[in-house]
N, C-alpha and C positions, 0 to 999 in steps of 0.2 A: 584554407580556413577550417579549423577544427570544430566538430560538433560536440554535443553533450557527451559526457563520459558514461552516462547511464540513461536508461529510458525515461522520457518525460511522462508525467501523468496526463492521461487523456481518457475521456469517456470511451468505454469499450475495450480499454487496454487489459491484457491478461496480467494477472498477478498471482502471487501465492502468499498465504498466511503461514508464517513460521511459528508454530506453537512451542512453548517451553517443553523441553524434553526431546525435541527433534522431529515431531510430527509436522507434516505440511498439508495444506488444504488449498486447492486451486480456487481462484477468485476472479471476479470481473469488476473493473472500476465503473461505478454507476454515475458518480458526480465528482466534479473537481471544483473546489472553492478556494478563495484567497490566493489566487495566482499559483495554484498547485501545492499549497501548503496544507490543505485539508481535503481528504478524500472520503467518499462513501463507497464501500465495496460490498459485493454479495459473494459469500463463500458457497461451497458445495452443499452445505446444509440448508441454504436459503436465507440464513441470517444476514442482515445488513449491519455492518460495523463501520464506525467512523474512525479514521486514523488521522493524526496530525504529524507534521514533520517536526521532529525534535531539533531545536537549534543547537543543543549540546552534542548530539551524535549524528545528525543529518540522516536519521532513519525514521521511517514512519512507525509510530507507536499508537496505541489506542487513545482516543481523545479523552476518555474518562480516567485514565491512569497511565503513568509512564511505565508500569510493569504489565506484563502480559505478552500477547503475541506481537510479532513484527510483520509488517507488510513489505514484500519485495516485488517490485515491478519487473515483469519479464519482457525481454526483447521480442519484437515481432519477428516472425520468420521461421 
């Protein structure tokens, strides 16, 4: 039986925020809503950002705009 092809969102999961231009910021998932389609994360700066799963691209984008940083969930281990 095959598992998921990428990490599933869960509270406490490690992530990184990919900023436009190539910068990255480590983050931690604080909350998971809507069956994993909406996440709240805290970045290294302490700012809490809400991301939603884009149905068009299957990537996490900022909840307030489809433009901006992307959220990447990191595998444990």
